[in-house]
Structures are given as structure tokens and as C-alpha cells.
C-alpha positions as CSV (number, residue, x, y, z in Angstrom):
1,M,101.8,55.9,122.5
2,A,101.9,58.7,125.1
3,K,100.2,61.9,124.2
4,S,102.5,64.9,123.6
5,K,102.4,67.5,126.3
6,T,101.4,70.9,125.1
7,V,102.2,74.4,126.5
8,Y,101.1,77.9,125.5
9,S,103.8,80.2,124.2
10,C,103.6,84.0,123.8
11,T,104.2,85.2,120.3
12,E,105.5,88.5,121.6
13,C,108.0,87.6,124.3
14,G,108.3,83.8,124.1
15,A,107.1,83.2,127.7
16,T,105.2,79.9,128.3
17,S,102.2,78.9,130.4
18,P,100.8,75.4,131.2
19,K,97.3,76.6,130.3
20,W,95.7,79.2,128.1
21,Q,95.2,82.7,129.5
22,G,93.9,85.8,128.0
23,Q,96.9,87.8,129.2
24,C,100.5,86.7,128.9
25,P,102.1,86.3,132.3
26,G,105.5,87.6,130.9
27,C,104.7,90.7,128.9
28,A,101.1,91.4,129.9
29,Q,99.9,91.4,126.3
30,W,96.4,90.2,125.5
31,N,95.5,87.2,123.2
32,T,99.2,86.3,122.3
33,L,99.3,82.8,123.8
34,V,99.3,80.0,121.2
35,E,99.4,76.2,121.8
36,T,102.7,74.4,121.0
37,I,104.2,71.1,121.8
38,A,106.4,71.1,124.9
39,E,110.0,70.3,124.1
40,A,111.8,67.6,126.2
41,A,114.7,68.7,128.3
42,T,118.1,67.8,127.0
43,P,121.5,67.7,128.8
44,G,123.4,71.0,128.4
45,N,122.1,74.2,126.9
46,R,121.1,73.3,123.3
47,F,120.0,76.9,122.6
48,G,122.9,78.6,124.3
49,A,125.3,78.1,121.4
50,S,122.7,79.5,118.9
51,Y,121.9,82.7,120.8
52,A,125.3,83.4,122.4
53,S,127.0,83.5,119.0
54,L,124.5,85.6,117.0
55,A,126.9,88.5,117.0
56,G,130.1,86.5,117.1
57,S,132.5,86.0,120.0
58,G,135.1,88.5,121.0
59,R,137.2,90.0,123.7
60,L,136.4,92.9,126.0
61,Q,137.4,96.1,124.3
62,A,137.3,99.8,125.0
63,L,134.8,101.6,122.7
64,A,137.4,104.3,121.9
65,E,139.8,101.7,120.6
66,I,137.4,100.3,118.0
67,K,137.7,101.9,114.6
68,P,134.3,102.2,112.8
69,R,134.1,101.2,109.2
70,D,131.4,101.6,106.6
71,E,129.8,98.4,105.5
72,P,130.3,97.8,101.7
73,R,127.0,97.6,99.8
74,Q,126.0,95.2,97.1
75,P,123.3,96.9,94.9
76,T,120.7,94.4,93.7
77,G,120.1,96.2,90.4
78,I,116.6,97.2,91.5
79,A,116.8,100.9,92.4
80,E,113.7,101.1,94.5
81,F,114.6,98.0,96.5
82,D,118.1,99.4,97.1
83,R,116.6,102.6,98.3
84,V,114.6,100.8,101.0
85,L,117.7,98.7,102.0
86,G,119.7,101.8,102.4
87,G,121.9,101.4,99.3
88,G,122.0,97.7,98.9
89,L,122.7,94.4,100.7
90,V,125.3,94.2,103.4
91,A,127.5,91.1,103.8
92,G,126.4,89.1,106.8
93,G,123.2,91.0,107.1
94,V,119.8,89.4,107.7
95,V,116.7,90.9,106.0
96,L,113.2,90.0,106.9
97,I,110.5,90.8,104.4
98,G,106.8,90.3,105.1
99,G,103.5,91.0,103.3
100,D,100.1,89.6,102.3
101,P,99.9,86.4,100.1
102,G,100.3,87.2,96.4
103,I,101.6,90.7,96.9
104,G,104.9,90.0,95.2
105,K,107.5,89.1,97.8
106,S,108.8,86.0,95.9
107,T,108.6,87.8,92.6
108,L,110.7,90.7,93.8
109,L,113.4,88.5,95.4
110,L,113.6,86.2,92.4
111,Q,114.2,89.3,90.2
112,A,116.8,90.6,92.7
113,L,118.7,87.3,92.7
114,S,118.6,87.1,88.9
115,Q,120.2,90.6,88.7
116,L,122.9,89.6,91.3
117,A,123.6,86.4,89.3
118,E,124.2,88.5,86.2
119,L,126.9,90.4,88.2
120,D,128.7,87.1,88.9
121,R,127.5,86.9,92.5
122,K,126.8,83.4,93.9
123,V,123.1,83.3,94.9
124,V,120.9,80.5,96.3
125,Y,117.1,80.5,96.4
126,V,115.8,78.1,99.1
127,S,112.1,77.3,98.4
128,G,110.1,75.8,101.2
129,E,106.6,76.5,99.7
130,E,107.0,75.8,96.0
131,S,108.6,73.0,94.0
132,G,111.5,73.7,91.7
133,E,109.2,73.4,88.7
134,Q,106.9,76.1,90.1
135,V,109.8,78.5,90.7
136,A,111.2,77.8,87.2
137,L,107.7,78.5,85.7
138,R,107.6,81.9,87.4
139,A,111.1,82.7,86.2
140,H,110.2,81.8,82.6
141,R,107.0,83.9,82.9
142,L,109.0,86.9,84.0
143,Q,111.6,86.2,81.3
144,L,114.5,86.3,83.8
145,P,118.0,85.0,83.0
146,M,118.6,81.9,85.1
147,G,122.1,80.9,84.3
148,G,123.7,81.6,87.7
149,L,120.7,81.1,89.9
150,Q,120.9,78.1,92.2
151,L,117.6,76.6,93.6
152,F,117.2,74.3,96.6
153,A,113.7,73.0,97.5
154,E,114.0,71.9,101.1
155,I,112.4,72.7,104.5
156,N,114.8,70.9,106.9
157,L,117.0,73.4,108.6
158,E,120.0,71.1,109.1
159,K,120.1,70.2,105.4
160,I,119.7,73.8,104.4
161,L,122.6,74.9,106.7
162,A,124.8,72.1,105.4
163,T,124.2,73.1,101.8
164,L,124.8,76.8,102.4
165,D,127.9,76.1,104.4
166,A,129.3,74.0,101.5
167,E,128.3,76.5,98.8
168,R,129.0,79.7,100.7
169,P,126.8,81.9,98.5
170,H,126.9,85.7,98.7
171,V,123.1,85.9,99.0
172,A,120.6,83.3,100.2
173,V,116.8,83.7,100.1
174,I,114.7,81.6,102.5
175,D,111.1,81.4,101.3
176,S,109.7,81.2,103.9
177,I,110.9,81.0,107.5
178,Q,107.5,79.6,108.7
179,T,108.0,76.5,106.6
180,L,111.3,75.5,108.1
181,W,111.7,72.9,110.8
182,S,114.6,71.6,112.8
183,D,114.9,67.9,113.7
184,Q,116.1,68.9,117.2
185,L,112.6,70.1,118.0
186,S,109.4,68.0,118.0
187,S,106.9,70.9,117.3
188,A,105.4,71.5,113.9
189,P,106.8,73.9,111.3
190,G,105.6,77.5,111.9
191,S,105.3,77.1,115.7
192,V,106.9,79.7,118.0
193,A,109.8,77.4,118.9
194,Q,110.6,76.3,115.4
195,V,110.5,79.9,114.0
196,R,112.6,81.2,116.8
197,E,115.2,78.4,116.6
198,C,115.4,78.4,112.8
199,S,115.8,82.2,112.6
200,A,118.5,82.1,115.3
201,Q,120.5,79.4,113.5
202,L,120.3,81.2,110.1
203,T,121.3,84.5,111.7
204,R,124.3,82.8,113.3
205,F,125.3,81.3,110.0
206,A,125.0,84.7,108.3
207,K,127.2,86.5,110.9
208,Q,129.9,83.8,110.8
209,S,130.0,83.2,107.0
210,G,129.3,86.7,105.6
211,T,126.4,85.4,103.5
212,T,123.5,87.8,103.3
213,V,120.3,86.0,104.3
214,I,116.9,87.2,103.2
215,L,114.0,85.7,105.1
216,V,110.4,85.8,103.8
217,G,107.8,86.0,106.5
218,H,104.1,85.4,106.6
219,V,101.7,88.0,108.1
220,T,98.6,87.6,110.2
221,K,95.2,88.9,109.4
222,D,96.1,92.0,111.3
223,G,99.1,92.7,109.0
224,A,101.8,91.8,111.6
225,L,104.5,89.2,111.0
226,A,103.4,85.8,112.1
227,G,105.5,84.0,114.7
228,P,107.3,85.3,117.8
229,R,108.1,89.0,118.1
230,V,111.7,88.1,118.8
231,L,112.1,87.3,115.1
232,E,112.0,91.1,114.3
233,H,114.6,91.7,117.0
234,I,117.1,89.1,115.8
235,V,117.3,90.3,112.2
236,D,119.0,93.5,110.9
237,T,116.4,94.8,108.6
238,V,112.6,94.5,108.5
239,L,110.7,95.3,105.3
240,Y,106.9,95.3,104.8
241,F,105.1,95.0,101.5
242,E,102.0,97.1,101.3
243,G,99.3,97.6,98.7
244,D,96.0,96.2,97.5
245,T,96.3,92.9,95.5
246,N,93.6,94.3,93.2
247,S,95.9,97.3,92.4
248,S,99.0,97.2,90.2
249,F,101.0,99.3,92.7
250,R,103.1,98.0,95.6
251,L,104.9,99.9,98.4
252,V,107.9,98.4,100.2
253,R,108.6,100.2,103.5
254,A,111.5,99.7,105.9
255,F,110.5,99.6,109.6
256,K,113.9,98.6,111.0
257,N,117.4,98.9,109.4
258,R,120.6,98.6,111.3
259,F,122.6,99.7,108.2
260,G,120.5,102.6,107.0
261,A,117.6,104.9,107.5
262,V,114.1,103.6,108.5
263,N,110.8,104.7,107.0
264,E,112.2,104.7,103.5
265,L,109.6,103.9,100.8
266,G,110.0,102.0,97.6
267,V,107.3,102.2,95.0
268,F,106.7,99.4,92.4
269,A,104.2,98.7,89.6
270,M,103.3,95.1,89.0
271,T,103.5,94.2,85.3
272,D,103.4,91.0,83.3
273,K,107.2,91.1,83.5
274,G,107.3,91.4,87.3
275,L,107.8,94.4,89.6
276,R,109.1,97.6,88.0
277,G,110.3,100.5,90.0
278,V,108.4,103.8,89.7
279,S,110.8,106.7,89.3
280,N,108.2,109.4,89.9
281,P,105.8,108.1,92.6
282,S,104.1,111.4,93.2
283,A,102.2,111.0,89.9
284,L,100.6,107.9,91.4
285,F,99.0,109.7,94.3
286,L,97.7,112.8,92.3
287,S,94.4,112.6,90.6
288,Q,94.1,114.0,87.1
289,H,91.1,116.3,87.2
290,E,90.1,118.1,84.0
291,Q,88.8,121.0,86.0
292,E,89.0,122.2,89.6
293,V,86.9,120.2,92.1
294,A,85.9,121.0,95.6
295,G,87.3,119.0,98.5
296,S,90.7,118.3,97.1
297,C,94.1,119.6,98.4
298,V,97.6,118.4,97.6
299,M,100.1,118.0,100.4
300,V,103.8,117.0,100.5
301,T,104.6,114.2,102.8
302,Q,108.0,112.9,103.8
303,E,108.8,109.2,103.4
304,G,112.3,108.8,104.8
305,T,114.5,111.0,102.6
306,R,111.9,111.1,99.8
307,P,109.3,113.9,99.5
308,L,106.0,112.7,98.0
309,L,103.0,114.7,96.7
310,V,99.7,113.1,97.8
311,E,96.2,114.3,97.1
312,I,93.9,114.6,100.1
313,Q,90.2,114.4,99.3
314,A,87.4,115.3,101.6
315,L,83.6,114.9,101.3
316,V,81.4,116.8,103.7
317,D,77.7,116.0,103.4
318,A,74.6,116.6,105.6
319,A,74.2,113.9,108.2
320,H,71.0,111.8,108.0
321,S,71.4,110.4,111.5
322,P,71.8,111.8,115.0
323,S,75.4,110.7,115.0
324,P,77.4,112.1,112.1
325,R,80.0,109.8,110.6
326,R,83.8,110.6,110.6
327,L,85.7,108.2,108.4
328,S,89.3,108.5,107.1
329,V,91.2,106.2,104.8
330,G,95.0,106.4,104.9
331,L,94.9,108.8,107.8
332,E,94.4,108.4,111.5
333,Q,90.7,108.5,112.3
334,N,91.0,109.8,115.9
335,R,93.1,112.7,114.6
336,L,90.3,113.7,112.2
337,A,87.9,114.1,115.1
338,M,90.4,116.3,116.9
339,L,91.0,118.5,113.8
340,L,87.3,119.0,113.4
341,A,87.1,120.3,117.0
342,V,90.0,122.7,116.4
343,L,88.3,123.9,113.2
344,H,85.1,124.7,115.1
345,R,86.8,126.2,118.2
346,H,89.3,128.5,116.5
347,A,88.0,129.1,112.9
348,G,84.3,129.0,113.6
349,V,83.6,126.4,110.9
350,V,80.8,124.1,112.1
351,C,80.7,120.4,111.1
352,F,78.8,118.8,113.9
353,D,75.8,118.2,111.7
354,Q,77.8,116.9,108.7
355,D,79.2,113.6,107.7
356,V,82.9,113.9,107.0
357,F,84.9,111.5,104.9
358,V,88.6,111.9,104.2
359,N,90.8,109.8,101.8
360,A,94.5,109.8,100.8
361,V,94.5,109.0,97.1
362,G,96.4,106.0,95.8
363,G,96.2,103.8,98.9
364,V,99.1,105.5,100.6
365,K,99.1,105.7,104.5
366,I,100.1,109.0,106.0
367,T,101.2,108.8,109.6
368,E,102.9,112.2,110.1
369,P,100.9,115.1,111.5
370,A,102.1,117.4,108.7
371,A,98.9,116.4,106.8
372,D,96.7,118.3,109.3
373,L,96.6,121.6,107.3
374,A,95.8,119.9,104.0
375,V,93.0,117.9,105.6
376,L,91.4,121.0,107.1
377,L,91.7,123.0,103.8
378,A,90.1,120.1,101.9
379,I,87.2,119.8,104.4
380,V,86.5,123.6,104.2
381,S,86.7,123.4,100.4
382,S,84.1,120.6,100.3
383,L,81.8,122.2,103.0
384,R,81.7,125.5,101.0
385,N,81.7,123.7,97.6
386,K,84.6,126.0,96.6
387,P,87.5,124.4,94.7
388,L,91.1,125.2,95.7
389,P,93.5,126.1,92.9
390,Q,95.0,123.1,91.2
391,K,98.6,124.3,91.6
392,L,98.2,124.8,95.4
393,I,100.0,122.6,98.0
394,A,99.8,122.8,101.8
395,F,101.5,121.1,104.7
396,G,101.8,121.7,108.4
397,E,100.8,120.3,111.8
398,V,97.8,122.0,113.5
399,G,97.9,122.1,117.3
400,L,94.9,122.1,119.8
401,A,95.4,125.8,120.3
402,G,94.9,126.5,116.6
403,E,98.6,127.2,115.8
404,I,100.2,125.9,112.7
405,R,103.4,124.1,113.7
406,P,106.3,123.5,111.4
407,A,107.0,120.2,109.5
408,P,110.5,118.7,109.2
409,R,112.5,119.3,105.9
410,G,110.1,122.0,104.8
411,Q,112.6,123.3,102.1
412,E,112.8,119.9,100.5
413,R,109.0,119.6,100.3
414,L,108.7,123.0,98.7
415,K,111.4,122.3,96.1
416,E,109.8,119.0,95.2
417,A,106.4,120.7,94.7
418,A,108.0,123.5,92.6
419,K,109.7,120.8,90.5
420,L,106.3,119.3,89.7
421,G,104.8,122.6,88.6
422,F,103.0,123.8,91.7
423,T,102.9,127.6,92.0
424,H,101.3,128.3,95.4
425,A,102.0,126.9,98.9
426,I,100.3,127.5,102.3
427,I,102.8,126.5,104.9
428,P,103.7,127.2,108.6
429,K,105.5,130.5,109.2
430,A,108.5,128.6,110.7
431,N,109.0,126.8,107.4
432,A,109.1,130.0,105.3
433,P,112.2,129.8,103.0
434,K,115.0,132.3,103.5
435,Q,115.4,132.6,99.7
436,A,112.5,132.8,97.2
437,I,111.8,129.6,95.3
438,K,111.5,130.3,91.6
439,G,108.0,130.0,90.2
440,M,106.3,129.5,93.6
441,E,104.4,132.0,95.8
442,V,104.7,130.9,99.5
443,I,102.0,132.0,102.0
444,A,103.5,131.4,105.5
445,L,100.8,131.5,108.3
446,E,100.8,131.1,112.1
447,R,97.1,130.3,112.8
448,I,94.4,128.0,111.3
449,E,91.9,130.9,111.2
450,Q,94.4,132.8,109.0
451,A,94.5,129.9,106.6
452,I,90.7,129.6,106.5
453,E,90.4,133.4,105.9
454,H,93.0,133.2,103.1
455,L,90.8,130.7,101.3
456,R,88.1,133.4,100.9
457,S,90.5,135.4,98.8
458,L,91.5,132.6,96.5
């Protein structure tokens, strides 16, 4: 029997190479070539029909003649999930959800399908990783109603498409895309070619039939979705599950959404009855101290349209080595080094002989620069061993020249803090409210040295 010929395909752009290389010849990315079985050439363009009809065929039209319409939403019954989706599922939309093993992807989708089935929506759960008995066992453990939920345990793409085409469900979940295989390809399930072809065929079916297709995707050890990068470009919405499996809290974040806003955040708590939405997530990220402690400052971060209060903790201690440590958890580490340099240059606070550790409480990841001011205030508080007031919040970006730059949606941040009982705020001058906020004293400043000087009077 002749040995199968192998090629190396790039997981980012799909380019192929006859031998392994450190750098992809197509997109110049490093360490993205993986070994796959070369597909035999066939007459005609087998893939042309799949990709050419992803968005449907049509005639040439002038953009001004096309009347836009709002896509109707189908709420799943899980408020936090609907928030991340932009209000609910869209007919014909394709959603890709990824996350670490055991974090709750299948549990959340099984709960959502059960809620939709209760609303007389036709739903199908396609399981490629678990048997029907295993899925039924989970549903019984979660005490979910299963009357209208249809299950199909299969990994062959052609059989799945034939079943979905015959049933025409409103929502179909594919768990997971890496387990599917098409008999038109000779490579193994999970390979670049199989994932690309199966996702293209399912997307084409969703657009033509109006069925909402939800794909579950595996992630690599780096946290990225396994398979070719083109998978994220084909689908309409990309969601990521975040959180520590040892913790009961889970975060679902939208990174791409053609039908809604991105960077929305859904917060869930894992219980014995499955995932439950958290209505007040700010309480998760605030520590409950019986008394004021040094090195703690509360900031208001913006996750999509939702303001969240997060506690920033800093620990500054004398360094016991020639190279002091700078470590941050939940914040960008390179930005911490830059902020310490700004603090020394413009405020005269010296930390070059100190180890500095910064942490965002609750495992949340803060990517926006509006956390700069809170980080610096927490560092100075720990260095001087002087606690900040418990009802103080701060936000604002700090520039290299020492200026405090405004943060977007400052009014919403202040109103959220006031609603939760905070009485003082240190913010950029450009974010100063035009009208006083009841119960809150706002200190609007322009420079970082002014903020550090203000701490002396607290």
C-alpha cells in the first residue's frame, strides 16, 4: 500500500509547504506549520461551491438601493449569554465558542437549548465527543427539561448535514467542530483541511436554511482556538470562555460579532445546577475588608456597555536581589514598568529598589489604559503603608509626560460607582461631570503629581 503523501499547512492562513519550516511562506508567521495528509486532486473545483456560496448568490446592486433591516433576535432565556450575543441569536448566524476543557461550554449550550425548547423552538444538539447517554446524564444532573431537545451523536459531516436539512431546526449546536470529518477528504478529524471544509459547509447550510449554528471549538495551550485562523473569519460571532477551572466563576467575552457590539462580558457562577448568570458582577471583583488596608484601590473598568468595579491590589516590598521584580496579574506587565518610570520622573516616588506586585482581584483581565491611575495610587499606598479610603474609586490613563488623560464613558463609570455606595472619586479633569452626582465628591486632576499630593491630605 502506497504511503500517504504529507504536506505542512499553516494554521493562520492555510498556505502549504512540502516540508516543515519555522516561518510560514504565506503569512510569515512563526511555528504555525502543522503536518497534514495531502489531498488528491479531483476534477472541477470541489471547494468552489462551498466558499462561493457562504453569503448566498445574488445580482449586482447599488448600495443605495438596498434597504437595511434589523435582524430579529431570539433570546436564549439566559440573560448574560444574550448580553454577549448582542441580544440573542440571529437566524442564519454562525457562532463559535471556545474555551478550556471543563470550563462549561457544553453545559451552557445545553442549558440554552433546553430554554429554547421550552419556547417551542426546534433545536438539535449534535454531539461528536460524548455519547447520547453521557449527554442525558448531564441533563439529568442539571435537572433540565428535555422534552423538545433532539440529540444526534455523529461526527460524519455528510450525515449531519442530511439530518439538519431534513429537520430544519431553528438552532443547531455542533460539539465540537474539531471532531467532524468529511468523507471527501482523506485527512484525519481536527486537521486544518477538515476543520476548514466542515466549517465552510456548515456556514453555507446556515446561510441558506436560516438555522442558527453554534460551533464549539477547542483551544490550544496558548488559549487560541485550535485549527486554521480562517475559522474565525468565516463565522459571524466568536466567543471565549475565561476563568479558572478551580474557581466557580466564569466569564464569556465576545471578540467578534457581526450583529452586535464586541468586548461585551457575561459573568456566570458554576453551581450544581449548571451555570447561573451573575446580576451584579462588581461584587465578585471587590474584596470585603473589615478595615482599610494599604495597597488597595478600586477602579471602574468598561466591558463593552457594562461598567464594572474592580479592586486593584499592589504590594511593594524591599528587593532582596540586584534586579527588583515587577509582576502583574490581570494587567499588562510592560505597562507596569512604564508607569513606575512615570511615577519616579514626574512625582518623585522611587521604586527602583523595591519589588512591585500588582493584581486585579477576581481573575478579571483589564486591557484598557484607564486602570493606570488606580494602579499608581495602589502602589503609592502600599509603599507608604497608608490605606486609601474604602469608598474611593479612581480611573484614568497616565501618559509618559505625567498627564492624566480621560477615559471613555466617564459619566457611566461615576454613576455605577455612586450606585454601589462610593463617595469619592479621583478622575481626569476632562471626565469631570457637568452636573454634580448625588452623594459623590469628584476630584478632577490633570497631573499625576497632583494625584499623589492629594493622597497626603486623605
